[in-house]
C-alpha positions in Angstrom: -118.3 34.7 4.4 -118.1 31.7 6.6 -118.1 32.3 10.4 -115.0 31.4 12.2 -115.3 30.0 15.7 -112.0 29.7 17.7 -112.3 27.5 20.8 -115.7 29.0 21.8 -117.8 26.6 19.8 -116.8 22.9 19.5 -117.8 21.2 16.2 -119.7 18.4 18.0 -123.1 20.3 17.7 -122.6 20.5 13.9 -121.7 16.8 13.8 -124.8 15.8 15.8 -127.0 17.9 13.5 -125.2 16.4 10.5 -126.4 13.0 11.6 -130.0 14.0 11.0 -129.0 15.6 7.7 -127.3 12.4 6.6 -130.4 10.3 7.5 -132.5 12.7 5.5 -130.0 12.2 2.6 -130.9 8.5 2.2 -133.9 9.1 0.0 -132.5 7.1 -2.8 -132.6 3.9 -0.7 -136.4 4.2 -0.5 -136.8 3.4 -4.2 -137.5 -0.3 -3.7 -140.4 0.6 -1.3 -142.4 2.6 -3.9 -141.0 1.1 -7.2 -143.6 -1.7 -7.3 -146.5 0.8 -7.2 -144.9 2.7 -10.0 -145.0 -0.5 -12.0 -148.5 -1.5 -11.1 -150.3 1.9 -11.0 -148.5 3.5 -14.0 -148.1 0.3 -16.0 -144.3 0.5 -16.6 -142.2 -2.5 -17.8 -139.2 -3.8 -15.9 -136.8 -2.0 -18.2 -138.7 1.3 -17.7 -138.6 0.7 -13.9 -134.9 0.0 -14.2 -134.4 3.3 -16.0 -136.2 5.1 -13.2 -133.7 3.3 -10.9 -130.9 4.9 -13.0 -132.5 8.3 -12.5 -132.6 7.5 -8.8 -128.8 6.9 -8.8 -128.0 9.8 -11.1 -129.8 12.2 -8.9 -128.2 10.8 -5.7 -124.6 10.9 -7.0 -124.5 13.9 -9.3 -122.9 16.3 -6.8 -120.5 18.3 -8.9 -122.6 21.5 -8.6 -123.0 20.8 -4.9 -119.2 20.3 -4.6 -118.5 23.6 -6.3 -121.1 25.3 -4.1 -119.6 23.9 -0.9 -116.3 25.8 -1.7 -118.1 29.1 -2.3 -121.1 29.3 0.0 -122.0 28.7 3.5 -123.2 25.1 4.4 -126.7 26.3 5.3 -127.3 27.5 1.7 -126.1 24.1 0.4 -128.6 22.3 2.7 -131.4 24.7 1.7 -130.9 23.8 -1.9 -131.1 20.1 -0.9 -134.4 20.7 0.9 -135.8 22.4 -2.1 -134.9 19.6 -4.4 -136.5 17.1 -2.1 -139.7 19.1 -2.0 -140.0 19.6 -5.8 -138.9 16.1 -7.0 -140.8 13.9 -4.6 -143.7 16.2 -4.7 -144.2 15.4 -8.4 -143.9 11.7 -7.7 -146.5 11.9 -5.0 -148.9 13.7 -7.3 -148.6 10.9 -9.8 -148.8 7.9 -7.4 -151.7 9.4 -5.4 -153.6 10.1 -8.5 -153.9 13.8 -7.8 -152.5 14.5 -11.3 -153.0 11.8 -13.9 -151.3 11.1 -17.2 -147.9 12.5 -16.4 -145.4 11.3 -19.1 -142.5 9.0 -18.2 -139.9 11.6 -18.9 -141.4 14.0 -16.4 -141.3 11.4 -13.6 -137.7 10.5 -14.7 -136.6 14.1 -14.3 -138.6 14.5 -11.0 -136.9 11.5 -9.5 -133.5 12.9 -10.5 -134.3 16.2 -8.8 -135.7 14.5 -5.7 -132.8 12.2 -5.1 -130.3 15.0 -6.1 -131.2 16.4 -2.7 -129.0 13.6 -1.3 -125.9 15.1 -3.1 -126.5 18.5 -1.6 -127.2 17.2 1.9 -124.3 14.8 2.0 -121.9 17.4 0.6 -123.0 20.1 3.1 -122.7 17.8 6.1 -119.7 15.8 5.1 -117.4 18.5 3.7 -118.0 20.8 6.7 -117.3 18.0 9.3 -114.3 16.6 7.4 -112.8 20.1 7.7 -113.8 20.4 11.3 -112.1 17.1 12.2 -109.1 16.9 9.8 -107.2 14.4 12.0 -110.1 11.9 12.0 -111.1 11.9 8.4 -111.8 8.2 8.1 -113.8 8.1 11.4 -115.9 11.1 10.5 -116.5 9.8 7.0 -117.5 6.3 8.3 -119.9 7.8 10.9 -121.7 10.2 8.5 -121.7 7.9 5.5 -122.9 5.1 7.9 -126.0 7.1 8.9 -126.8 7.6 5.2 -126.7 3.9 4.8 -128.7 3.4 7.9 -131.4 5.7 6.6 -132.8 2.9 4.5 -133.6 1.0 7.8 -135.0 4.2 9.3 -137.3 4.8 6.3 -138.3 1.1 6.1 -139.3 1.2 9.8 -141.3 4.3 9.3 -142.9 2.8 6.1 -144.0 -0.4 7.8 -145.3 1.2 11.0 -146.1 4.9 11.1 -146.9 5.1 7.4 -148.8 1.9 7.3 -147.0 0.4 4.2 -148.4 3.1 2.0 -146.1 4.3 -0.9 -148.2 7.4 -1.2 -147.7 8.3 2.4 -144.0 7.6 2.1 -143.6 10.0 -0.9 -145.6 12.6 1.0 -143.2 12.3 3.9 -140.2 12.7 1.6 -141.9 15.8 0.2 -142.7 17.6 3.4 -141.0 15.8 6.3 -137.4 15.8 5.1 -137.3 19.4 4.0 -138.6 20.3 7.5 -135.7 18.4 9.1 -133.2 20.2 6.9 -134.7 23.7 7.7 -134.4 22.9 11.5 -130.8 21.7 11.4 -129.1 23.7 8.6 -127.9 26.6 10.8 -126.1 24.3 13.2 -124.0 22.6 10.5 -121.2 25.2 10.1 -117.4 25.4 10.0 -115.3 25.7 13.2 -111.6 26.0 13.6 -110.2 22.5 13.9 -107.7 21.3 16.5 -104.5 20.1 14.9 -103.6 17.9 17.9 -104.6 14.3 18.7 -107.0 14.2 21.6 -107.9 11.1 23.6 -111.3 12.6 24.6 -112.1 13.1 20.9 -111.5 9.4 20.2 -113.8 8.6 23.1 -116.6 10.8 21.7 -116.3 9.2 18.3 -116.5 5.7 20.0 -119.7 6.8 21.8 -121.3 7.8 18.5 -120.2 4.6 16.8 -121.6 2.4 19.5 -124.9 4.3 19.7 -125.3 4.0 15.9 -124.6 0.3 16.0 -127.3 -0.1 18.7 -129.7 1.9 16.5 -129.0 -0.3 13.5 -129.6 -3.5 15.5 -132.8 -2.0 17.0 -134.1 -1.1 13.5 -133.2 -4.5 12.1 -135.0 -6.3 15.0 -138.1 -4.1 14.7 -138.4 -4.6 11.0 -138.1 -8.4 11.3 -140.6 -8.6 14.2 -143.0 -6.2 12.4 -142.9 -8.4 9.3 -144.2 -11.4 11.2 -146.3 -9.9 14.0 -149.0 -7.2 13.6 -148.0 -4.5 16.2 -150.5 -2.0 17.8 -150.4 1.7 17.2 -149.0 2.2 20.7 -146.1 0.0 20.1 -145.2 1.6 16.8 -145.3 5.1 18.5 -143.0 3.8 21.2 -140.7 2.4 18.4 -140.6 5.8 16.8 -139.8 7.6 20.1 -136.9 5.3 20.9 -135.6 5.7 17.3 -135.6 9.5 17.8 -133.7 9.2 21.1 -131.0 7.1 19.3 -130.7 9.7 16.6 -130.4 12.5 19.2 -127.7 10.6 21.2 -124.8 12.5 19.5 -126.1 15.6 21.2 -125.0 14.1 24.5 -121.4 15.0 23.7 -121.8 18.8 23.4 -124.1 18.8 26.4 -121.5 17.0 28.4 -118.8 19.3 27.2 -120.9 22.3 28.2 -121.8 21.0 31.7 -118.4 19.5 32.4 -115.8 21.5 30.4 -112.4 19.9 30.1 -109.5 21.9 31.5 -106.7 21.5 29.0 -104.4 23.9 27.3 -105.2 24.5 23.6 -102.3 24.5 21.2 -101.5 27.8 19.8 -101.4 26.3 16.3 -104.9 24.9 16.6 -106.3 28.0 18.2 -104.8 30.5 15.8 -104.4 28.9 12.4 -107.5 27.8 10.4 -107.4 25.0 7.9 -106.8 25.9 4.3 -110.4 25.3 3.4 -111.6 27.7 6.1 -109.0 30.4 5.4 -109.9 30.4 1.8 -113.4 31.5 2.6 -112.6 34.2 5.2 -113.0 37.9 4.5 -110.3 40.4 5.2 -112.1 41.4 8.3 -112.0 37.8 9.7 -108.2 37.6 9.0 -107.7 40.7 11.1 -109.4 39.0 14.1 -106.9 36.1 14.0 -103.8 36.6 16.1 -100.8 35.8 14.0 -98.6 33.0 15.2 -95.5 34.3 13.4 -94.5 37.7 12.2 -95.3 38.7 8.6 -91.8 38.4 7.3 -91.4 34.9 8.8 -94.6 33.5 7.4 -94.0 35.0 4.0 -90.6 33.4 4.0 -92.0 30.0 5.0 -94.7 30.2 2.4 -92.1 31.1 -0.3 -90.0 28.0 0.6 -93.0 25.8 -0.3 -93.8 27.5 -3.6 -90.5 27.2 -5.5 -89.2 24.4 -7.6 -87.2 21.8 -5.8 -84.1 22.3 -7.9 -83.7 25.9 -6.7 -81.2 26.3 -3.9 -82.3 27.7 -0.5 -79.8 30.6 -0.9 -81.3 31.6 -4.2 -84.8 31.3 -2.7 -83.9 33.6 0.2 -82.4 36.2 -2.1 -85.4 36.0 -4.4 -87.7 36.4 -1.4 -85.8 39.5 -0.3 -86.1 41.0 -3.7 -89.7 40.0 -4.2 -88.8 38.7 -7.7 -89.7 35.0 -7.6 -93.1 34.1 -8.9 -92.9 30.5 -10.0 -94.8 27.9 -8.0 -94.1 24.2 -7.8 -96.7 21.7 -8.8 -98.6 20.0 -5.9 -97.5 16.6 -4.8 -99.8 13.8 -3.5 -101.0 14.9 -0.1 -101.0 18.6 -1.0 -104.1 20.6 -1.9 -104.9 20.1 -5.5 -106.9 22.3 -7.8 -109.7 20.4 -9.5 -108.1 20.3 -12.9 -104.7 19.4 -11.4 -106.2 16.3 -9.8 -108.0 15.3 -13.1 -104.6 14.7 -14.8 -103.4 12.3 -12.1 -103.4 8.5 -12.7 -104.2 7.9 -9.1 -107.4 9.9 -9.4 -108.6 7.8 -12.3 -107.6 4.5 -10.7 -109.6 5.4 -7.7 -112.5 6.5 -9.9 -112.4 3.2 -11.8 -112.2 1.0 -8.7 -115.1 2.9 -7.1 -117.1 2.8 -10.3 -116.9 -1.0 -10.4 -117.5 -1.6 -6.7 -120.5 0.6 -6.2 -121.8 0.2 -9.8 -122.2 -3.5 -9.4 -123.6 -3.2 -5.9 -126.2 -0.6 -6.8 -127.4 -3.0 -9.6 -128.5 -5.4 -6.9 -130.0 -2.6 -4.8 -132.1 -1.3 -7.7 -133.4 -4.8 -8.5 -133.7 -6.1 -5.0 -137.5 -6.4 -5.1 -137.4 -8.3 -8.4 -134.5 -10.5 -7.2 -136.7 -11.5 -4.2 -139.7 -12.2 -6.4 -137.6 -14.3 -8.7 -136.7 -16.7 -5.8 -140.1 -16.6 -4.2 -139.8 -13.7 -1.7 -142.8 -11.4 -2.2 -142.1 -8.9 0.6 -138.9 -7.0 0.0 -138.8 -5.1 3.3 -136.6 -7.6 5.2 -134.0 -8.0 2.5 -134.0 -4.2 2.0 -133.4 -3.8 5.7 -130.6 -6.3 5.6 -128.9 -4.5 2.8 -129.3 -1.3 4.6 -127.9 -2.6 7.9 -125.0 -4.2 6.0 -124.4 -1.0 4.1 -124.4 0.9 7.4 -121.9 -1.5 9.0 -119.7 -1.4 6.0 -119.6 2.4 6.0 -119.0 2.6 9.7 -116.5 -0.2 9.8 -114.8 1.0 6.6 -114.1 4.4 8.2 -113.0 3.0 11.6 -111.1 0.0 10.4 -109.2 1.8 7.7 -108.4 4.6 10.2 -107.0 2.1 12.7 -104.7 0.4 10.1 -103.6 3.6 8.5 -102.4 4.9 11.8 -100.8 1.7 13.1 -99.5 0.1 9.9 -99.7 3.0 7.4 -101.8 0.7 5.3 -103.4 2.6 2.3 -107.2 2.7 2.5 -107.8 1.4 -1.0 -106.5 -2.0 0.1 -109.9 -2.5 1.7 -111.6 -1.9 -1.7 -109.6 -4.8 -2.9 -110.6 -7.1 -0.1 -114.3 -6.2 -0.3 -114.4 -6.6 -4.1 -113.0 -10.2 -3.7 -115.9 -10.9 -1.3 -118.3 -9.3 -3.8 -117.1 -11.8 -6.5 -118.1 -14.7 -4.2 -121.4 -13.1 -3.3 -122.4 -12.7 -6.9 -121.8 -16.4 -7.5 -124.1 -17.1 -4.6 -126.8 -14.9 -6.1 -126.4 -16.6 -9.4 -127.5 -19.9 -7.8 -130.9 -18.3 -7.1 -131.3 -20.0 -3.7 -133.8 -18.6 -1.2 -131.8 -20.0 1.7 -128.7 -17.8 0.9 -130.6 -14.7 -0.2 -130.6 -12.9 3.2 -126.9 -13.7 3.9 -125.8 -12.7 0.4 -127.8 -9.4 0.6 -126.3 -8.4 4.0 -122.8 -9.2 3.0 -123.1 -7.4 -0.3 -124.5 -4.3 1.5 -121.5 -4.4 3.8 -119.1 -4.5 0.9 -121.0 -1.8 -0.9 -120.8 0.4 2.2 -117.0 -0.2 2.5 -116.4 1.3 -0.9 -118.0 4.6 0.0 -116.4 4.9 3.4 -112.9 4.2 2.0 -113.1 6.4 -1.1 -114.1 9.6 0.8 -111.0 10.0 3.1 -108.7 8.7 0.4 -109.6 11.6 -1.8 -108.9 14.1 1.0 -105.5 12.5 1.8 -104.3 12.3 -1.8 -105.6 15.6 -3.1 -106.3 17.8 0.1 -109.3 19.4 1.6 -109.3 22.6 -0.3 -111.4 21.2 -3.3 -112.5 18.0 -1.5 -116.2 18.6 -2.0 -115.8 18.9 -5.8 -113.3 16.0 -6.1 -115.2 13.4 -4.1 -118.5 14.3 -5.8 -116.8 13.8 -9.2 -115.9 10.3 -8.2 -119.4 9.7 -7.0 -120.6 10.0 -10.6 -119.2 6.5 -10.9 -122.3 5.3 -9.1 -125.0 6.4 -11.6 -122.7 5.4 -14.5 -122.5 2.0 -13.0 -126.2 1.9 -12.5 -126.8 3.0 -16.2 -124.4 0.4 -17.5 -124.9 -2.6 -15.2 -128.5 -2.0 -14.0 -130.3 -0.2 -16.9 -128.6 -1.7 -19.9 -127.6 -5.1 -18.6 -129.9 -6.3 -15.8 -133.1 -4.7 -17.0 -132.6 -6.0 -20.6 -131.7 -9.5 -19.6 -134.6 -9.6 -17.1 -137.2 -8.5 -19.6 -135.8 -10.9 -22.2 -136.1 -13.9 -19.8 -139.7 -12.8 -18.8 -140.7 -12.8 -22.4 -139.5 -16.4 -22.7 -141.4 -17.5 -19.7 -144.7 -15.8 -20.7 -145.8 -15.8 -17.1 -149.6 -15.7 -16.7 -149.5 -15.5 -12.9 -147.6 -12.2 -12.5 -147.7 -9.9 -15.4 -144.3 -9.0 -16.8 -142.5 -10.8 -13.9 -139.8 -13.3 -14.2 -139.5 -16.3 -11.9 -136.5 -18.6 -11.1 -132.7 -18.3 -11.0 -132.4 -17.7 -14.7 -133.8 -14.2 -14.4 -130.6 -12.7 -13.0 -128.0 -15.6 -13.4 -126.2 -14.2 -16.4 -126.2 -10.7 -14.9 -124.6 -11.9 -11.7 -121.9 -13.8 -13.6 -121.0 -10.7 -15.6 -120.9 -8.6 -12.4 -118.5 -11.1 -10.8 -116.2 -10.9 -13.8 -116.3 -7.1 -13.7 -115.3 -7.1 -10.0 -112.2 -9.2 -10.9 -111.1 -6.1 -12.9 -111.9 -3.8 -10.0 -109.8 -5.9 -7.7 -106.8 -5.6 -10.0 -107.2 -1.8 -10.3 -107.6 -1.2 -6.6 -104.5 -3.4 -6.0 -102.5 -1.3 -8.4 -103.7 1.9 -6.7 -102.7 0.6 -3.3 -99.2 -0.2 -4.4 -98.8 3.2 -6.1 -99.9 5.3 -3.1 -98.2 3.3 -0.3 -95.3 5.9 -0.1 -97.9 8.7 0.4 -99.4 7.0 3.4 -96.0 6.3 4.9 -95.3 10.0 4.6 -98.6 11.2 6.0 -98.9 8.8 8.9 -95.2 8.2 9.8 -95.7 9.3 13.4 -98.9 7.3 14.0 -101.2 10.2 13.3 -102.1 12.4 10.4 -99.4 15.0 9.5 -100.9 18.0 7.7 -99.4 18.7 4.3 -97.5 21.9 4.2 -100.1 23.5 1.9 -102.9 23.0 4.4 -101.5 25.6 6.7 -101.8 28.4 4.1 
């Protein structure tokens, strides 16, 4: 039974706690930091290392079980499972890398990495689904903020790795094993559902703007620290100060509930927002909870309104009223785009698969670069991957934050479907892959930051699009199903394509300087050209989707703000 809070507990505490949960969910982005030691200590080839990268992506994005759980259990239980996965999976990797346990076979480490990064799916689902339901009128903004902090986590972990953890992969894996589950245990009871307001609130927009600005400042701070630390050896005192300032930035969203407690706003709460929970919350209430909610309308009126929404469109209103009076009508109409879909109902829709395909191409090609970022840098003469990883992370963060905020602005002012931004960013990705194919050191940093931004846009746009087209009732399951496109793309483009072509080129070179390494633009040139061609297809698919769903957005945002579908009130 999920606890219902009506007016007494604003959802901002849960959002502030979810920020820490989302940062903890970014474990998959740490793979480039410890992947070189897996190759050197355990003696893996590049293709084996790439397959571990695939395990990294499979674990991160296989969230179907977490999605089903989010509809049936309290958020704290979902977060607890995520903490357990983190402890078990990265614990095994730490045992192997530290030499505590020797001779572990490859398949055990592959499964352990899947389990460890699968914690991300549980943590993201628990935090994101709960807050999307708590803020149903600001879906794009909430998605951008929370997904943005997941992207920013790579910079957080990189900063910790280069300073507090002293560039030690073993220390990093130990922190992932113990530190992150501790964060989840501390915050999991504060991430819980509240009854959302169904009215636009100017103060709410100001609060979101505060979080967005503070997160951007945190991102710039982490980027500057990483760059400075890569060129200058900083003392222990300075690194401790860096850590303290970073913690203050991450705590800044708590200023909102503190301010609301000390200076409560005096405004009248709408009877609708105070008395009617969202569909996702009402589905999980026990009969005792329903008795505590004061009905807005009498029973006969609400049953009549509910009946009018469940009948086929070709039945006249007079027939409906007669049938309601007799209690004889049983037939329900099929959901339309914007209503709450059951999981299987959404799977038979062309829009669902168009969104899946566009996302699969956008993030699948982007994650190929992320998984091979260290090797891409070595190929063009960059031996330390921390700066380019931090640039990708910061770009990913800006893309997620901007994707949520920008798409929210244009969907409210121009009723512009969110997938149009998937089209725009994939066009930019095509040009970026051509830059990568040149193998120039001078353009590597810019290309990496731009690609990270485009990669982040895909995630931030996909999440609210799913909720707008198919409702919030089974949102956790539906968006996690689409997330499977990420590991599928990693398997196809990174594991089977990039890893194979890289090892083939390394064999040709017979490098005697760096064992099993490939040097020069030819290492990834063909891979990048293929990725550019695939993104052309993704651009076409996302354009078709945008045209198809334009009428849906005109219906949902006709008044300049989100209008709840009829089914979300039941």
